[in-house]
BABAKOL-689506 format. One record per residue (C-alpha): residue in one letter; y, x negated, z negated. Coordinates in pm, whole numbers, padded with zeros to 5 digits, always signed. Layout:
BABAKOL-689506
aYXZ...
This chain:
BABAKOL-689506
m+04403-01290-04050a+04130-01527-03921e+03777-01391-03922k+03553-01551-04184s+03282-01771-04025p+02921-01698-04123p+02766-01932-04383d+02524-02211-04293v+02221-02049-04458e+02004-02360-04456a+02277-02582-04599c+02356-02329-04874l+01990-02291-04971l+01922-02667-04985a+02240-02728-05185h+02138-02456-05433l+01790-02607-05480n+01927-02964-05497s+02156-02865-05783g+01849-02781-05989g+01844-02411-05923e+01558-02196-05801v+01553-01871-05607p+01351-01610-05797d+01421-01335-05543s+01508-01409-05180r+01643-01057-05128s+01907-01092-05398y+01990-01443-05275a+02044-01312-04919s+02286-01052-05060s+02477-01324-05246l+02524-01510-04915s+02620-01185-04735v+02343-01234-04478t+02042-01022-04393h+01706-01100-04544d+01566-01157-04193e+01817-01439-04137l+01722-01604-04466e+01350-01552-04401a+01371-01742-04070v+01523-02041-04252i+01265-02020-04532k+00973-02027-04287s+01119-02326-04103l+01171-02526-04424s+00831-02422-04558a+00656-02551-04244f+00784-02902-04324r+00705-02859-04698i+01074-02896-04783v+01049-02580-04993e+00759-02406-05161t+00736-02029-05152t+00559-01764-05356d+00524-01419-05202i+00662-01122-05391t+00522-00794-05262k+00702-00475-05359e+00692-00115-05249t+01039+00028-05209w+01189+00357-05099v+01377+00334-04769l+01589+00591-04589t+01464+00777-04283d+01681+00796-03972e+01784+01147-04074a+01896+01022-04417k+02095+00735-04262g+02283+00998-04061y+02370+01180-04384v+02497+00856-04540a+02736+00816-04250g+02847+01178-04200g+02767+01358-04524s+02486+01593-04625p+02417+01907-04414e+02564+02129-04686a+02880+01915-04706q+02915+01914-04328l+02881+02293-04326v+03151+02350-04590a+03386+02105-04413a+03338+02297-04085i+03442+02637-04233p+03814+02711-04183p+04009+02905-04453e+03961+03235-04267g+03586+03175-04235a+03366+03137-03927s+03076+03320-03766k+02723+03181-03784d+02712+03133-03406v+03029+02922-03410l+02901+02707-03696r+02557+02671-03537e+02713+02552-03212k+02938+02307-03401l+02675+02163-03638g+02359+02179-03427s+02033+02096-03605v+02186+02061-03955f+02318+02420-03958d+02007+02590-04099i+01952+02322-04368g+02321+02326-04463m+02331+02708-04489k+02031+02720-04720t+02150+02446-04958a+02519+02548-04957a+02422+02907-05046k+02195+02778-05324n+02488+02572-05461k+02713+02884-05433w+02955+02693-05209i+02960+02969-04946g+02953+03346-04930f+02982+03631-04681e+03245+03892-04608k+03157+04228-04762g+02976+04437-04504n+02963+04149-04255k+02677+03904-04313d+02767+03713-03997l+03103+03582-04127v+03059+03275-04350l+03333+03209-04612r+03406+02909-04833k+03386+02988-05205v+03505+02645-05331d+03799+02424-05241t+03629+02091-05309i+03270+01979-05343k+03085+01675-05472d+02830+01550-05216d+02554+01446-05457l+02301+01394-05178q+02517+01146-04989e+02590+00957-05312q+02220+00939-05403l+02126+00807-05060k+02399+00540-05075r+02285+00427-05420l+01922+00402-05301e+02030+00210-04991n+02213-00041-05217g+01897-00106-05416e+01975+00103-05725v+01693+00271-05917l+01709+00651-05917s+01541+00896-06153d+01198+01036-06073k+01349+01385-06032v+01595+01264-05767i+01322+01067-05587d+01095+01375-05584d+01376+01585-05438l+01447+01329-05164k+01074+01309-05087r+01053+01687-05063r+01338+01687-04810k+01161+01403-04622l+01466+01180-04643i+01289+00873-04784t+00963+00696-04719k+00781+00422-04908e+00766+00084-04740k+00597-00240-04843s+00836-00537-04847i+00761-00908-04887w+01021-01129-05056y+00995-01487-05172a+01048-01698-05482l+01162-02049-05381k+01161-02397-05531k+01171-02757-05409g+00874-02873-05202p+00708-03222-05198q+00914-03322-04892f+01244-03183-05025v+01566-03331-04887a+01922-03224-04962k+01999-03221-04591r+01743-03194-04316k+01787-03437-04031k+01727-03276-03697l+01485-03471-03481a+01556-03510-03112t+01299-03392-02858d+01445-03530-02534v+01676-03806-02416t+01965-03648-02228q+02227-03795-01993e+02484-03769-02276h+02262-03979-02502l+02234-04246-02233r+02609-04250-02164s+02710-04271-02529g+02431-04506-02634d+02349-04301-02945w+01987-04269-02832k+01927-04597-03019d+01997-04424-03352l+01808-04101-03281e+01483-04009-03453f+01247-03830-03219k+01005-03556-03304d+00642-03666-03276y+00446-03530-02983n+00134-03335-03064f-00102-03461-02798g-00383-03245-02938a-00194-02917-02885q-00340-02674-02636g-00131-02601-02329q-00049-02254-02205p-00345-02102-02018i-00296-02113-01645a-00262-01767-01490i-00514-01756-01208g-00680-01488-01004y-01034-01373-01072v-01307-01261-00840q-01378-00887-00856p-01759-00874-00857l-01773-00550-00658l-01524-00622-00380e-01576-00994-00337v-01895-01148-00470v-02164-00883-00411r-02001-00752-00093e-01985-01101+00055e-02347-01171-00035i-02462-00843+00122q-02267-00923+00438n-02443-01261+00450i-02782-01091+00414f-02708-00857+00705l-02584-01142+00923q-02894-01352+00848m-03107-01053+00948g-02930-01037+01286f-02699-00738+01225t-02353-00683+01376e-02071-00526+01170m-01940-00185+01277p-01565-00100+01269t-01490+00119+00965n-01114+00166+00981n-01130+00549+01019y-01105+00684+00662v-01003+01017+00814e-01278+01161+01030s-01344+01488+01208s-01617+01721+01091f-01772+01676+01435w-01856+01306+01388n-01913+01341+01012f-02144+01646+01027d-02208+01814+01366a-02314+01504+01561l-02558+01432+01277f-02731+01771+01339q-02596+01898+01006p-02542+02278+01025q-02195+02420+00972q-02310+02636+00681h-02443+02328+00496p-02315+02305+00131a-02179+01953+00196r-01905+02111+00410d-01770+02309+00115s-01439+02197-00034h-01618+02146-00367d-01807+01858-00204t-01564+01732+00062f-01192+01648+00075f-01040+01832+00373l-00693+01739+00504e-00399+01979+00518a-00206+01770+00772p-00325+01695+01028a-00578+01968+00964a-00770+01932+01292t-00838+01702+01585k-00863+01785+01956q-00987+01445+02074l-01360+01507+02111p-01588+01417+02407e-01635+01753+02584d-01971+01691+02753y-02129+01554+02435l-01973+01834+02228e-02138+02097+02451k-02480+01930+02405v-02432+01922+02027k-02330+02289+02030e-02640+02378+02234v-02885+02195+02009h-02733+02358+01699q-02746+02710+01846r-03063+02713+02058g-03235+02382+01992g-03388+02150+02250y-03586+01826+02268g-03874+02001+02093s-03652+02164+01830k-03569+02532+01772g-03220+02444+01644y-03055+02648+01368g-02999+02971+01562y-02641+03042+01452d-02305+03088+01623w-02161+02733+01629k-01780+02726+01594r-01562+02460+01750d-01278+02504+01496e-01520+02404+01218a-01609+02086+01406e-01241+02000+01459k-01150+02005+01089n-01028+01670+00956l-01164+01527+00630l-01199+01208+00431r-01533+01079+00551t-01816+01155+00313h-02040+00875+00439t-02022+00579+00677t-02302+00743+00876a-02011+00899+01067v-01937+00544+01186s-02303+00502+01287t-02281+00822+01491r-01986+00692+01690m-02155+00355+01748l-02483+00511+01864y-02295+00741+02105k-02108+00439+02243l-02436+00245+02275a-02594+00537+02464q-02321+00513+02731e-02401+00147+02800k-02655+00094+03078p-02912-00051+03069f-03000+00016+02705a-03015-00291+02477p-03157-00281+02121k-02898-00322+01844r-02875-00383+01471y-02558-00254+01303y-02422-00258+00948s-02105-00153+00765i-01963-00171+00410d-01661+00045+00332r-01519+00334+00130v-01628+00695+00140f-01494+00998-00047r-01671+01292-00211n-01541+01562-00442e-01768+01448-00726a-01738+01513-01100v-01668+01166-01240d-01917+01034-01496r-02081+00703-01588t-02272+00685-01256h-02046+00881-01016l-01697+00836-00872a-01502+01046-00621e-01427+00729-00422f-01691+00461-00377h-01832+00212-00127q-02129+00275+00099i-02352+00017+00265e-02494+00135+00595g-02760-00036+00803l-02944+00078+01118i-03175-00061+01384c-03197+00102+01727d-03500+00001+01940y-03812+00124+02115g-04122+00217+01912l-03985+00187+01560t-04190+00355+01282l-04159+00443+00915g-04354+00127+00834d-04081-00079+01004l-03822+00097+00788i-04009+00023+00462g-04061-00341+00563v-03690-00392+00647l-03583-00226+00320e-03815-00449+00114d-03678-00760+00289f-03319-00643+00242f-03347-00553-00129s-03555-00859-00220s-03275-01072-00072l-03044-00887-00312g-03268-00981-00605m-03399-00626-00647s-03775-00646-00613k-03863-00336-00817l-03844-00060-00555r-03986+00288-00522f-03968+00528-00227k-03970+00905-00261p-03996+01161+00022a-03670+01351+00071y-03489+01585+00309n-03187+01500+00523p-03058+01717+00810y-03038+01414+01041t-03348+01209+00947e-03717+01294+00963p-03906+01151+00783s-03660+01069+00502m-03695+00861+00184e-03486+00812-00130i-03479+00454-00260f-03501+00379-00633s-03461+00049-00820y-03523-00023-01188h-03204-00074-01397e-03279-00307-01689g-02960-00201-01875l-03028+00173-01852k-03406+00117-01885k-03482+00364-01611w-03525+00401-01234v-03192+00462-01061e-03146+00599-00710v-02970+00331-00505g-02988+00474-00155n-03128+00703+00110s-03309+00624+00432g-03501+00769+00722m-03551+00789+01098f-03279+00969+01293r-03400+01297+01448p-03439+01342+01826e-03194+01639+01800m-02930+01382+01702l-03019+01091+01934l-03114+01252+02265p-02794+01459+02312m-02608+01126+02291g-02793+01001+02598l-03023+00746+02435p-03350+00695+02632e-03667+00873+02521g-03885+00646+02313v-03585+00485+02141n-03592+00535+01766v-03335+00455+01499i-03426+00358+01145a-03134+00368+00901w-03045+00346+00537g-02739+00392+00323l-02665+00296-00036s-02365+00260-00261l-02220-00085-00321e-02151+00004-00685r-02504+00081-00803p-02671-00243-00689t-02377-00427-00847m-02433-00238-01174i-02800-00334-01169l-02731-00700-01088y-02460-00728-01355g-02627-00509-01618i-02333-00263-01620d-02422+00089-01737n-02089+00265-01662i-01952+00266-01307r-01596+00314-01442d-01618-00037-01596l-01667-00175-01244f-01432+00019-01015g-01132+00247-01057p-00827+00271-01286k-01019+00210-01612v-01161-00132-01520d-01144-00382-01807f-00988-00700-01664n-01143-00902-01948l-01484-00802-01811i-01387-00945-01472k-01249-01265-01628s-01552-01329-01849n-01828-01230-01607p-02009-01519-01442l-02028-01505-01064c-02339-01329-00945r-02510-01558-00697l-02789-01374-00523g-03104-01555-00424l-03097-01540-00044q-03428-01590+00131
């Protein structure tokens, strides 16, 4: 027997309305056509858009079956499934539980309540059937509800208690002819195809009007990340205009020697604790260290020199060989200054770098475990603290940050040392943006730099100046996995006033 073709829903609906009829309930009408309400609704919306039909919404709250209940409609209630699974000689609870799965406990409780099952005398584990046939009222009730029948309040309350139904809001439609009603809608062509040209029927086609005022799809384009592109590029330009040369920063993994020891930072310093620094498991250590320089660093740590008493402890090579994720780009500066000290004759240099560093920080609105550090240093004869302050004021004013404060501080490798603060308009407070100082003789002279050569240096995060310039009060909105891309799309480019 040939399969019945589905009805043309639009044609049926227009014919019904053209004959003078109306549709008081689209749900019932969909059932009369043997189609789903979703199929009819799609046609209704299309006809309504062209005012061929007029619609009135009918909002109703109806009870619908849960997924569990739909399973009972198909396979029977848990109690019916249980009785059907019991053979004439009975079955143990374990066998029935394995056969029925999750419905076993529910079926046992209800079947016992209905007195459909019992137990062998003296053996509560053997389940017996007490009836030959049963009437599955639950399955029947669920089927009736699914077909749209109205059930009594008592039955509804029982189904609610068993969590087999839930209330759902449904929107149906009442339909009548619209002002642009036609008995048959003529489909408008949108394009001229090769077939139209071959057959010549393009002359008789009616074409859909073009909406020249419609907005096109937005073009997917890339956006500039303010941290990594705009501000970083502007800072690089400032350094280059001030005569600085960029240092290589491709060593994310560094040895403790270049990161700490060469900076005259003692091995018992808290920064070397795993709570502050990420140490590597593999490779855990390095052996590639300059032996002559290492011995001088060891000596100045243990016994001092160059006017210093040192730290007076037993310096350990295995501590210096430990590998870590660099905690600051000052480790890069150490390598560059050592390399400069080997070049004869000495020539003054200005170096800078901008790259990532890693610290085992607790993440909050102003701290990340991974961030970017800006490093700048000048190596020359006769430099003073006044030179450092003057360079910092020139550098930060070029960044557009004129509100600066300097506070005395302590660093193991600089003396004197200063923390740098700038006023954050968004947070309405002074925020530390960097650290600075003059490298100690205990650090410079073991490298082989001439006496009288001083190094002024400063380091700051890339994120905090960017937060100040953009008015961002949470660093996680700027960098990391929680960045809001809409913020990046909508933010205007920050163009810094270079001097």
